[in-house]
C-alpha positions in Angstrom: 97.3 88.2 80.5 97.8 89.1 76.8 96.2 85.8 75.7 93.2 86.4 78.0 92.8 89.9 76.6 92.9 88.6 73.0 90.3 85.9 73.9 88.0 88.4 75.5 88.2 90.5 72.4 87.1 87.4 70.4 84.2 86.9 72.9 85.9 83.7 74.2 85.0 84.6 77.7 85.4 81.2 79.4 88.9 80.8 77.9 89.8 84.4 78.8 88.7 83.9 82.4 90.8 80.7 82.7 93.9 82.5 81.4 93.4 85.5 83.7 92.9 83.2 86.7 96.1 81.3 85.7 98.0 84.6 85.6 96.8 85.2 89.2 98.0 81.7 90.2 101.5 82.7 88.9 101.4 86.2 90.4 98.7 86.9 93.0 99.4 90.6 92.7 98.9 90.9 89.0 96.6 93.9 88.7 96.2 93.5 85.0 94.8 90.0 85.5 92.2 91.3 87.9 91.4 94.0 85.4 90.9 91.3 82.7 88.6 89.3 85.0 86.6 92.5 85.6 86.3 93.2 81.8 85.2 89.6 81.2 82.6 89.9 84.0 81.4 93.2 82.6 81.1 91.9 79.1 78.9 89.1 80.5 76.8 91.6 82.5 78.0 90.2 85.8 78.5 93.7 87.2 78.8 92.9 90.9 81.6 90.5 90.2 83.2 93.0 87.8 83.2 95.6 90.6 85.0 93.3 92.9 87.7 92.5 90.3 88.2 96.2 89.5 88.4 97.1 93.2 91.0 94.4 93.6 93.0 95.7 90.6 92.9 99.2 92.1 94.0 97.9 95.5 97.2 96.6 93.7 97.6 99.6 91.3 95.6 102.6 92.6 96.3 104.7 89.6 95.3 102.1 87.0 93.2 104.4 84.7 91.3 101.6 82.8 90.3 99.9 86.0 88.9 103.2 87.4 87.0 104.0 84.2 85.6 100.4 84.0 84.7 100.5 87.7 82.7 103.7 87.2 81.0 102.2 84.1 80.0 99.1 86.1 78.3 101.3 88.7 76.5 103.1 85.8 75.4 99.8 84.4 73.8 99.0 87.8 72.1 102.4 87.9 74.3 103.4 90.9 75.1 106.9 89.6 76.3 108.3 92.9 78.9 105.6 93.3 79.9 106.1 89.6 80.3 109.9 90.2 82.7 109.2 93.1 84.8 107.1 90.9 84.8 109.4 87.9 85.5 112.5 90.0 88.5 110.7 91.5 89.7 109.9 88.0 89.3 113.5 87.0 91.3 114.7 90.1 94.2 112.4 89.0 93.9 113.1 85.3 92.2 116.5 84.6 92.6 115.8 80.9 90.4 112.7 81.0 87.6 113.3 78.5 86.1 109.9 79.4 85.8 110.8 83.1 84.3 114.2 82.3 81.9 112.7 79.8 80.7 110.2 82.4 80.4 112.9 85.1 78.1 114.9 82.8 76.1 111.7 82.1 75.8 110.6 85.7 75.0 114.2 86.9 71.9 114.2 84.7 70.5 111.4 86.8 71.2 113.0 90.2 67.9 114.1 91.7 69.7 116.2 94.3 72.0 117.7 91.7 71.7 121.4 90.7 71.1 122.4 87.1 73.9 125.0 87.6 76.5 122.3 88.5 75.3 120.1 85.6 75.8 123.1 83.2 79.3 123.7 84.6 80.3 120.1 83.9 78.7 120.2 80.5 80.6 123.4 79.6 83.8 122.0 80.9 83.3 118.9 78.8 82.5 121.1 75.7 85.7 123.2 76.2 87.8 120.1 76.6 86.5 118.5 73.5 86.7 121.7 71.5 90.4 121.9 72.3 90.8 118.5 70.5 88.7 119.5 67.5 90.4 120.1 64.2 88.8 122.7 61.9 87.2 121.2 58.8 88.3 122.5 55.5 86.0 121.3 52.7 87.4 119.9 49.5 86.2 121.3 46.3 84.2 119.2 43.8 84.4 119.7 40.1 83.3 123.1 39.2 84.7 124.7 42.3 81.7 123.8 44.5 82.8 123.0 48.1 82.0 119.4 49.1 79.7 119.1 52.1 81.0 116.7 54.8 78.5 113.9 55.3 78.3 112.7 58.9 76.5 109.5 60.0 75.1 109.2 63.5 74.2 105.8 64.9 72.5 105.6 68.3 69.7 104.0 70.2 69.3 107.3 72.0 67.5 109.6 69.5 64.6 110.3 71.9 64.1 112.0 75.3 67.5 110.9 76.5 70.6 113.1 77.2 72.1 112.2 73.8 68.8 113.2 72.1 68.6 116.5 74.0 72.3 117.2 73.2 71.9 116.6 69.5 68.7 118.6 69.4 70.5 121.7 70.8 73.6 121.0 68.7 71.8 120.8 65.4 70.6 124.3 65.6 74.2 125.5 65.4 75.3 123.4 62.4 76.1 125.1 59.1 74.1 123.0 56.6 76.3 124.1 53.7 79.3 122.4 55.4 77.8 119.5 57.2 75.1 117.0 56.2 73.8 114.7 58.9 72.2 111.3 58.5 70.8 109.6 61.6 70.4 105.9 61.9 68.5 104.7 65.0 69.0 101.2 66.2 66.1 101.4 68.6 62.4 101.0 68.3 61.9 103.7 70.9 60.6 107.0 69.4 59.0 110.2 70.7 58.5 113.8 69.7 62.2 114.5 70.0 62.9 111.6 67.6 60.6 113.1 65.0 62.3 116.5 65.2 
């Protein structure tokens, strides 16, 4: 399983799949091997197969965090947000401190046509509070002459437009102290709109 994981990291997907399948031949109940097969399938955009592998891994190890998160991500990749929400909410029940699950719940809820704005806002606030607890206060260093150094932050995304990421950043930037933080945005997308220009 370790060799297959290393090969997957190196994008040697065929070799990785062979090693994960060999691990299953040695131990048909090896949840990590099914997880590995799911990851290889996900990386190759074979989401339906990935879902089957993640579900098999979870049938063997129901509390396997990575398989649960990856299963939810595969549903998101297929645009099946309701199925993804079921998975991420289950993860959050088992691990209330899971920032990854909460982040994905916020994301998926934004696509739910039947969802309420109030519930979305509750999830977003809960996510914000969870992340804020992990944040460390920034203490600027002083440059020569006693002038505090401004922290420069680079943002790279393909979502600097009418997308949840763009809307989040638009609201966030209004609360930034420009004397302490200097942002530089790098878009890796050709998609632009009025939000991008702002």
